[in-house]
KELOSE-364112 format. One line per 8 residues: number of its first residue (from 1); their letters; for each residue y, x, z of C-alpha. Coordinates in nm, 3 decimals. Each point is the difference from the previous one (the first is absolute). Layout:
<atoms>
NUM> A> Y/X/Z; ...
</atoms>
This chain:
<atoms>
1> MPLTDQKT> -2.340/0.843/-0.711; 0.189/0.232/0.230; -0.139/0.368/0.008; 0.064/0.026/0.381; 0.011/-0.238/0.273; 0.232/0.212/0.211; -0.186/-0.090/0.337; 0.052/0.365/0.085
9> DQKTVAPD> 0.353/0.067/0.157; 0.161/0.211/-0.276; 0.154/0.228/0.282; -0.341/0.138/0.100; -0.093/0.083/-0.349; 0.070/0.350/-0.154; 0.269/0.000/-0.261; -0.228/0.159/-0.274
17> VRITRARA> -0.248/-0.295/0.050; 0.284/-0.251/-0.036; 0.089/0.169/-0.330; -0.346/0.003/-0.116; 0.004/-0.375/0.049; 0.308/-0.028/-0.200; -0.148/0.201/-0.289; -0.316/-0.204/0.001
25> ARAAVPLA> 0.209/-0.320/0.001; 0.214/0.138/-0.296; -0.332/0.069/-0.196; -0.131/-0.340/0.066; 0.351/-0.193/-0.064; 0.193/0.221/-0.238; 0.376/-0.019/0.032; 0.030/-0.171/-0.337
33> GHAEFPSP> -0.237/-0.274/0.107; 0.285/-0.151/0.196; 0.149/-0.119/-0.321; -0.274/-0.274/0.005; 0.123/-0.363/0.037; -0.256/-0.294/0.006; -0.057/-0.159/-0.320; 0.069/-0.367/-0.010
41> VRRADPLT> -0.384/-0.087/-0.002; -0.037/0.177/0.330; 0.300/-0.127/0.175; -0.001/-0.314/0.246; 0.219/-0.283/-0.110; 0.327/0.063/0.174; 0.092/-0.362/0.034; -0.341/-0.070/0.179
49> LLARQDTG> 0.071/0.268/0.246; 0.343/-0.126/0.072; -0.131/-0.357/0.048; -0.250/0.135/0.247; 0.287/0.147/0.227; 0.155/-0.359/0.018; -0.245/-0.110/0.252; 0.165/-0.025/0.340
57> RVPELRPL> 0.344/0.041/-0.140; 0.288/-0.244/0.090; -0.059/-0.270/-0.283; 0.376/-0.055/-0.063; 0.047/0.372/-0.067; -0.282/0.072/-0.231; 0.202/-0.105/-0.323; 0.266/0.223/0.115
65> RYGRMAAS> -0.222/0.305/-0.049; -0.090/-0.086/-0.364; 0.357/-0.073/-0.076; 0.110/0.319/0.107; -0.273/0.186/-0.174; 0.065/-0.196/-0.312; 0.360/0.134/-0.001; -0.065/0.321/-0.178
73> PLACFRGA> -0.281/0.248/-0.066; 0.144/0.208/0.296; -0.032/-0.284/0.247; -0.353/-0.075/-0.136; -0.096/0.352/0.070; 0.151/-0.017/0.353; -0.201/-0.307/0.083; -0.341/0.118/-0.128
81> ALPAAADL> -0.119/0.243/0.264; -0.335/-0.161/0.008; -0.045/0.022/-0.385; 0.123/0.353/0.013; -0.249/0.083/0.264; -0.287/-0.149/-0.204; 0.098/0.214/-0.293; 0.027/0.327/0.204
89> ALTPRTGF> -0.335/-0.073/0.136; -0.145/0.043/-0.362; 0.166/0.352/-0.039; -0.161/0.332/0.085; 0.011/0.116/0.372; -0.014/0.350/0.130; -0.134/-0.102/0.341; 0.291/0.126/0.213
97> TVQACGDA> 0.129/-0.268/0.235; 0.363/-0.040/0.157; 0.178/-0.278/0.178; 0.136/-0.168/-0.308; 0.302/-0.202/-0.010; -0.195/-0.253/-0.217; 0.274/-0.113/-0.210; 0.220/0.311/-0.064
105> QLANFGLS> 0.242/-0.135/-0.253; 0.376/0.074/-0.029; 0.097/-0.340/0.167; -0.193/0.096/0.310; 0.220/0.307/0.086; 0.325/-0.013/0.173; 0.265/0.193/0.209; 0.034/-0.043/0.369
113> TAQGRRLV> 0.189/0.168/0.281; -0.163/0.240/0.247; 0.137/0.106/0.340; 0.339/0.167/-0.042; 0.076/-0.242/-0.316; -0.217/0.241/-0.213; -0.115/-0.164/-0.325; -0.381/0.002/-0.051
121> FDFADFGE> -0.164/-0.115/-0.333; -0.341/-0.146/0.061; -0.259/-0.286/-0.059; 0.162/-0.329/0.054; -0.308/-0.236/0.004; -0.341/0.072/0.148; -0.174/-0.321/-0.045; -0.278/0.142/-0.213
129> TLPAPWEW> -0.049/0.344/0.181; -0.362/0.101/0.029; -0.219/0.316/-0.037; -0.055/0.030/-0.368; 0.003/0.255/-0.288; 0.316/0.198/-0.028; -0.004/-0.054/-0.386; 0.070/-0.363/0.050
137> DVKRLAAS> 0.350/0.042/0.149; 0.078/0.248/-0.249; -0.082/-0.210/-0.299; 0.156/-0.300/0.138; 0.313/0.193/0.076; -0.006/0.147/-0.358; -0.040/-0.338/-0.170; 0.298/-0.160/0.194
145> FEVTGREC> 0.221/0.259/-0.147; -0.116/-0.070/-0.343; 0.042/-0.388/0.047; 0.349/0.056/0.158; 0.108/0.232/-0.263; -0.089/-0.269/-0.261; 0.185/-0.280/0.212; 0.307/0.251/-0.018
153> GHPAAQRR> -0.012/0.036/-0.368; -0.073/0.382/0.028; -0.130/0.159/-0.317; -0.363/0.123/0.007; 0.100/0.363/0.057; 0.201/-0.087/0.289; -0.288/-0.213/0.157; -0.247/0.286/-0.064
161> RAVLAAVE> 0.241/0.238/0.176; 0.014/-0.234/0.312; -0.371/-0.055/0.023; -0.070/0.377/-0.027; 0.269/0.066/0.258; -0.185/-0.215/0.258; -0.344/0.138/-0.073; 0.112/0.363/-0.017
169> SYRLAMHD> 0.205/-0.045/0.335; -0.318/-0.124/0.145; -0.211/0.299/-0.125; 0.271/0.259/0.099; 0.057/-0.155/0.337; -0.385/0.004/0.077; -0.008/0.373/-0.085; 0.277/0.039/0.241
177> FARRTSLD> -0.164/-0.188/0.269; -0.334/0.168/-0.034; 0.163/0.317/0.111; 0.161/-0.174/0.308; -0.114/-0.072/0.357; -0.082/-0.363/0.088; 0.312/0.007/0.212; 0.216/0.130/-0.297
185> IFFAPADA> -0.121/-0.257/-0.224; 0.059/-0.296/0.262; 0.369/0.104/0.044; 0.054/0.116/-0.362; 0.352/-0.129/-0.123; 0.065/-0.108/-0.359; 0.208/0.201/-0.234; 0.348/-0.047/0.120
193> RTLRVVAA> 0.160/0.007/-0.369; -0.222/-0.255/-0.122; 0.037/-0.223/0.284; 0.378/0.021/-0.038; -0.045/-0.120/-0.358; -0.204/-0.286/0.092; 0.208/-0.100/0.301; 0.330/0.012/-0.205
201> HRLGPARR> -0.145/-0.249/-0.247; -0.179/-0.232/0.262; 0.284/-0.002/0.244; 0.309/0.053/-0.236; 0.340/0.103/0.120; 0.105/-0.334/0.135; 0.029/-0.073/0.366; -0.322/-0.177/0.118
209> PAPGAHLT> -0.017/-0.284/0.249; -0.142/0.052/0.341; -0.385/-0.026/0.011; -0.105/-0.363/0.032; 0.348/-0.141/-0.069; -0.109/-0.182/-0.317; -0.291/-0.166/0.198; 0.189/-0.178/0.263
217> EIRDGHLR> 0.277/-0.265/0.052; 0.178/-0.158/0.311; -0.128/-0.367/0.050; 0.085/-0.198/0.301; 0.148/0.299/0.158; -0.314/0.200/-0.010; -0.133/0.277/-0.232; -0.258/-0.147/-0.239
225> LAAGGPLV> -0.196/0.101/-0.326; 0.194/-0.120/-0.300; -0.179/-0.223/-0.242; -0.041/0.128/-0.360; -0.116/-0.289/-0.209; -0.376/-0.053/-0.043; -0.064/0.366/0.072; 0.119/0.029/0.352
233> VPAGRLAG> -0.063/-0.326/0.186; 0.057/-0.032/0.375; -0.304/-0.089/0.207; 0.146/-0.349/0.094; 0.032/-0.110/-0.360; -0.353/0.073/-0.114; -0.286/-0.225/-0.070; -0.359/0.121/0.009
241> DGDPATLT> -0.170/0.248/0.221; 0.003/-0.264/0.292; 0.285/-0.176/0.162; 0.336/0.143/-0.081; 0.120/-0.059/0.342; -0.254/0.220/0.160; 0.008/0.272/-0.265; 0.241/0.225/0.199
249> DRLGAVLS> -0.219/-0.032/0.288; -0.305/0.100/-0.199; 0.194/0.310/-0.142; 0.083/0.096/0.371; -0.373/-0.007/0.072; -0.052/0.245/-0.285; 0.248/0.220/0.138; -0.145/-0.008/0.349
257> RYRRTLGP> -0.341/0.100/-0.152; 0.170/0.278/-0.209; 0.178/0.119/0.311; -0.345/0.109/0.132; -0.056/0.248/-0.289; 0.313/0.188/0.105; -0.001/0.285/0.260; 0.161/-0.044/0.328
265> ARRALLDR> 0.343/0.162/-0.089; 0.008/-0.205/-0.317; -0.076/-0.311/0.174; 0.282/0.056/0.259; 0.240/0.041/-0.301; -0.113/-0.337/-0.160; 0.027/-0.179/0.321; 0.372/0.058/0.016
273> YRLADAAR> 0.015/-0.245/-0.290; -0.067/-0.380/-0.021; -0.093/-0.191/-0.306; 0.315/-0.208/-0.130; -0.103/-0.097/-0.347; -0.261/0.019/-0.275; -0.021/-0.067/-0.371; -0.251/0.006/-0.293
281> TATGPGDA> 0.065/0.244/-0.275; -0.156/0.043/-0.335; -0.150/0.339/-0.088; -0.039/0.191/-0.314; -0.210/-0.132/-0.273; -0.326/0.130/0.128; 0.025/-0.128/0.340; 0.198/-0.354/-0.091
289> GTRCWVVL> -0.179/-0.275/0.164; -0.123/0.210/0.309; 0.174/-0.085/0.336; 0.297/0.226/0.074; 0.256/-0.061/0.262; 0.319/0.163/0.096; 0.060/-0.033/0.393; 0.341/0.064/0.161
297> LVRTGTGD> -0.013/0.135/0.334; 0.301/0.060/0.215; 0.056/0.223/0.292; 0.057/-0.165/0.325; 0.357/0.032/0.118; 0.134/0.169/-0.308; -0.122/-0.211/-0.285; -0.090/0.312/-0.211
305> PLFLQLKE> -0.235/-0.116/-0.268; -0.345/0.135/-0.097; -0.171/-0.129/-0.301; -0.387/0.010/-0.039; -0.209/-0.093/-0.279; -0.315/-0.185/0.055; -0.208/0.033/-0.304; -0.361/-0.149/-0.068
313> AGPSVLQE> -0.257/0.256/-0.063; -0.329/-0.057/-0.189; -0.256/0.239/-0.134; 0.139/0.275/-0.232; -0.051/-0.039/-0.377; -0.192/0.312/-0.010; -0.246/-0.091/0.275; -0.268/-0.149/-0.217
321> YTGAAVPG> 0.012/0.288/-0.246; -0.028/0.281/0.262; -0.224/-0.168/0.257; 0.205/0.165/0.270; -0.071/-0.148/0.372; 0.323/-0.049/0.176; -0.034/-0.095/0.379; 0.232/-0.255/0.159
329> GPGRRVVA> 0.097/-0.237/-0.263; 0.263/0.012/-0.281; 0.303/0.005/0.217; -0.128/0.328/0.190; -0.091/0.136/-0.343; 0.353/-0.009/-0.109; 0.128/0.132/0.316; -0.240/0.280/0.007
337> GQRRIQAI> 0.055/0.098/-0.370; 0.360/-0.008/0.030; 0.011/0.226/0.306; -0.198/0.249/-0.216; 0.201/0.016/-0.304; 0.341/-0.100/0.096; 0.243/0.303/0.063; 0.208/-0.143/0.276
345> GDVFLGWA> -0.173/-0.232/0.258; 0.116/-0.361/0.089; 0.006/-0.040/0.369; -0.037/-0.381/-0.037; -0.311/0.030/-0.223; -0.292/-0.228/0.121; -0.230/-0.279/-0.088; -0.114/-0.340/0.123
353> RASGFGGG> -0.282/-0.268/-0.075; 0.123/-0.367/0.040; -0.117/-0.351/-0.065; 0.191/-0.304/-0.107; 0.112/0.111/-0.339; -0.169/-0.177/-0.292; -0.325/-0.039/0.198; -0.203/0.278/0.142
361> DREFHVRR> 0.115/0.342/0.131; 0.257/0.192/-0.177; 0.068/0.391/0.028; 0.368/0.124/0.000; 0.134/0.346/0.014; 0.331/0.038/0.164; 0.274/0.257/-0.078; 0.377/0.030/0.033
369> LRDGRDAV> 0.176/-0.146/-0.311; 0.167/0.249/-0.236; 0.352/-0.087/-0.045; -0.035/0.001/-0.376; 0.284/0.241/-0.050; -0.184/0.176/-0.295; -0.082/-0.296/-0.192; 0.044/0.080/-0.368
377> DVTTMTPD> -0.073/-0.154/-0.354; -0.231/0.242/-0.150; 0.098/-0.117/-0.357; 0.335/0.151/0.026; -0.141/0.351/0.059; 0.086/0.256/-0.238; -0.267/0.253/-0.141; 0.138/0.268/0.244
385> ILRAHARL> -0.005/-0.246/0.296; -0.351/-0.124/-0.080; -0.140/0.361/-0.023; 0.156/0.086/0.335; -0.177/-0.287/0.155; -0.314/0.111/-0.158; 0.022/0.335/0.147; 0.072/-0.131/0.337
393> CGWTVARA> -0.288/-0.263/-0.005; -0.252/0.249/-0.136; 0.083/0.229/0.291; -0.016/-0.274/0.244; -0.344/-0.102/-0.106; -0.112/0.368/0.017; 0.115/0.037/0.362; -0.185/-0.324/0.108
401> HARTGDAL> -0.314/0.114/-0.170; 0.048/0.354/0.155; 0.038/-0.141/0.330; -0.324/-0.196/-0.019; -0.214/0.160/-0.251; -0.105/0.361/-0.120; 0.309/0.134/-0.175; -0.192/0.325/-0.066
409> AIAAYLGS> -0.281/-0.173/-0.189; 0.239/-0.229/-0.194; 0.261/0.297/-0.095; -0.317/0.186/-0.113; -0.137/-0.293/-0.215; 0.356/-0.035/-0.163; 0.024/0.368/-0.089; 0.306/0.170/-0.130
417> GPAFAEAV> 0.087/-0.179/-0.323; 0.109/-0.330/-0.124; -0.319/-0.145/-0.119; -0.049/-0.237/0.281; 0.372/-0.130/-0.046; -0.060/-0.050/-0.381; -0.318/-0.201/0.050; 0.168/-0.222/0.263
425> REFAVSCA> 0.276/-0.042/-0.238; -0.239/-0.147/-0.264; -0.141/-0.214/0.274; 0.345/-0.136/0.096; 0.082/-0.093/-0.377; -0.334/-0.179/-0.040; 0.069/-0.181/0.349; 0.337/-0.104/-0.117
433> DQNERDHA> -0.122/-0.147/-0.335; -0.267/-0.182/0.180; 0.261/-0.133/0.265; 0.202/-0.129/-0.289; -0.290/-0.198/-0.135; -0.084/-0.122/0.349; 0.350/-0.128/0.041; -0.021/-0.173/-0.336
441> ALRQAIRL> -0.311/-0.164/0.120; 0.150/-0.120/0.327; 0.300/-0.149/-0.181; -0.252/-0.181/-0.240; -0.192/-0.145/0.283; 0.332/-0.129/0.158; 0.104/-0.163/-0.321; -0.354/-0.168/-0.036
449> GRVSAAAG> 0.020/-0.121/0.359; -0.292/0.209/0.111; 0.212/0.181/0.252; 0.285/-0.157/0.213; 0.317/0.202/0.013; 0.328/-0.049/0.166; 0.331/0.185/-0.065; 0.135/0.222/0.283
457> S> 0.192/0.326/0.037
</atoms>
């Protein structure tokens, strides 16, 4: 059980009191205790947990999720956010809460461009964000580097260095943030040298197309979203979710409700655009089957495009294991969490509740669609590149936690040595071993017909 409920604002508590709490936490939960991974007899069955998430998802897309997860142990790991949360809930907690990403794995980080064309490395997915123990993000992150290193074929020694780099980067950054003011933390930039290494690998030397160019085509003299096989389907060609002929109108209604969550200046900016087209897209392994739409808006008079993503929001996978009360519904939860931990804000971020999709009300969070320029095959990463990503991801998680939690207490708990990193590395290895067994069990269930799976990239 948590040692503190953190109902008292950390800013009103004296530093020595917060350090005393951290020392008490370390006495109750020694650093070495974070090596613990739940035994098989304590774990919930992953396939049962995944099946529970199928309720309410688009029926024809459910098999795609399992087909993607069955492709490799890494894909299985990426899609298993709920089983991961169930495992983490069985591990020791220090009692210090932060706004957690909820699924802080390597695949959920990316590059974006800030004002002035400055590159920023940050979280790229916020669907599971929730107030939760800080350790859960760190352990999920560390395990993702062990699993990715195995997928890349890196030897054990190189995988160990990558995992330790992620956790040590978190620890060192948290000590740094513990000495800074809240404003300093909020605007802290990532290490420029590491960012250049990661950006060079993700973007490469080749000339990149204009943002969104790969999403569109000219049809009947108008800019439209380009179909991409079964994964990108224009709204007019879809069955299910009601009459396809009215789907664009219903999505327009979602946009109207979303518009009300924007401030006056942002509403005025959105009002310069009109809805031109919409298409359903398939998301990553964990979200496959939920409703996700790309909408193309064009500016009246000039035709300049704006791409928004309307993504269905549900309860965070962490919710049942934390008991956190989140007002306003899942869409608002995602938006509020994203605003708290994202380095660079999204002026089009908002949410909406709508009916007419699969029966009952659905929640959506809306954001500007990233252009995907930094899409990268992680299995091609060299050990040095993977380690650079680990340092950057660890720092990014620490900044989010320092912005929303007690950096001083967490830093004091972590201490000055590598004991925590070594313990979490052991956790990551055990987690990766179990993930391989879970992947094998999924493939076996597919072979036996207990789970329906469909191929899909």
